[in-house]
C-alpha positions as CSV (number, residue, x, y, z in Angstrom):
1,X,0.8,-3.0,25.7
2,X,3.0,0.5,26.5
3,X,1.7,3.6,27.7
4,X,4.2,5.5,25.4
5,X,2.7,7.1,22.7
6,X,3.9,6.1,18.9
7,X,6.6,8.3,17.0
8,X,4.0,8.5,14.0
9,X,0.6,7.7,14.3
10,X,0.4,5.8,11.1
11,X,3.2,3.9,9.3
12,X,3.0,2.7,5.4
13,X,5.3,0.6,3.7
14,X,5.1,0.6,0.1
15,X,6.1,-2.6,-1.7
16,X,9.3,-1.2,-4.4
17,X,11.1,-4.1,-4.9
18,X,12.1,-5.0,-8.5
19,X,12.3,-9.1,-9.7
20,X,13.7,-9.9,-13.2
21,X,12.1,-9.6,-16.0
22,X,9.9,-12.9,-16.8
23,X,9.6,-13.6,-12.8
24,X,6.0,-15.3,-12.1
25,X,5.1,-13.8,-9.3
26,X,5.9,-9.9,-10.8
27,X,6.9,-7.3,-8.6
28,X,6.0,-4.3,-7.1
29,X,8.2,-1.6,-8.7
30,X,6.9,-3.2,-12.3
31,X,3.6,-2.4,-11.1
32,X,4.5,1.2,-10.2
33,X,4.9,0.4,-6.5
34,X,7.7,3.4,-6.3
35,X,5.2,5.8,-8.3
36,X,2.5,4.9,-5.9
37,X,5.0,6.1,-2.7
38,X,6.5,8.4,-4.0
39,X,2.9,10.0,-4.6
40,X,1.8,9.3,-1.4
41,X,4.9,10.8,0.0
42,X,4.5,13.9,-1.8
43,X,1.0,14.2,-1.4
44,X,1.4,13.6,2.4
45,X,3.6,16.9,2.4
46,X,1.4,18.7,0.8
47,X,-1.5,18.2,2.9
48,X,0.6,19.1,6.4
49,X,0.5,15.3,7.8
50,X,3.6,15.3,10.2
51,X,2.5,12.7,12.3
52,X,2.8,9.8,9.9
53,X,6.1,8.4,8.0
54,X,5.7,6.6,4.6
55,X,8.5,4.5,3.2
56,X,9.6,1.9,0.8
57,X,9.8,-1.6,1.6
58,X,11.7,-4.4,0.1
59,X,9.4,-7.3,-0.8
60,X,6.6,-8.0,1.1
61,X,5.8,-11.1,-0.4
62,X,2.4,-10.7,-1.8
63,X,4.2,-10.2,-5.7
64,X,0.9,-11.3,-7.2
65,X,-1.8,-8.5,-5.7
66,X,0.8,-5.7,-6.2
67,X,1.7,-2.9,-5.9
68,X,1.3,-3.8,-2.1
69,X,1.4,-1.6,1.2
70,X,0.5,-1.9,4.1
71,X,-0.2,0.4,7.1
72,X,1.2,-0.4,10.7
73,X,-0.1,0.1,13.4
74,X,-3.6,-1.5,12.2
75,X,-1.2,-4.1,9.6
76,X,-3.8,-3.3,7.2
77,X,-2.9,-4.4,3.6
78,X,-3.7,-3.0,0.7
79,X,-3.3,-3.4,-3.3
80,X,-2.8,-0.7,-4.9
81,X,-3.3,-0.2,-9.2
82,X,-3.9,3.6,-9.5
83,X,-3.0,6.9,-8.2
84,X,-6.8,7.2,-7.4
85,X,-6.3,4.0,-5.5
86,X,-3.3,5.8,-3.5
87,X,-5.3,9.1,-2.8
88,X,-8.4,7.2,-1.2
89,X,-6.3,5.7,0.7
90,X,-4.9,8.9,1.7
91,X,-8.6,10.2,2.4
92,X,-10.1,7.8,3.8
93,X,-7.7,5.7,5.8
94,X,-4.9,8.0,6.4
95,X,-7.0,11.7,7.0
96,X,-10.4,9.9,8.0
97,X,-9.4,6.5,9.8
98,X,-11.8,4.1,7.4
99,X,-9.8,1.7,5.7
100,X,-10.6,1.3,1.7
101,X,-12.8,-2.2,1.7
102,X,-12.3,-2.6,-1.7
103,X,-8.7,-2.2,-1.8
104,X,-7.9,-4.2,1.4
105,X,-5.9,-7.5,1.1
106,X,-7.1,-10.2,3.2
107,X,-4.9,-12.8,4.7
108,X,-5.9,-15.8,2.4
109,X,-7.1,-13.5,-0.1
110,X,-6.6,-14.8,-3.7
111,X,-4.5,-12.6,-6.4
112,X,-7.5,-9.5,-7.3
113,X,-5.8,-9.6,-11.0
114,X,-6.9,-13.0,-11.8
115,X,-10.5,-11.9,-10.2
116,X,-10.7,-8.9,-12.3
117,X,-9.7,-10.6,-15.7
118,X,-12.5,-13.8,-14.4
119,X,-15.1,-11.3,-14.1
120,X,-15.1,-9.8,-17.7
């Protein structure tokens, strides 16, 4: 590990990938990935968070769980399904340093949408 500091304290990549209509995996853009990215960028600026960077990403390959975003350097993966979720990730993880357990994606996690549908 280097002793140099990172240029940004946190770097968030929000998937905004688009797939053709009817694709079996879906896509984050059609699940409002771009909306969430735009909100996070604007809100981060509003809050004066100059030590973070929020970018669009192409496919992060967790399409079924989208909209998806990942925060580095931790490598914490999230599903984001509403502006409320985006704000919670921003306040709890980005500002407070505490990951949001209910939105965190694990390596072997199944599609959260299927889990939510079966719970109804």
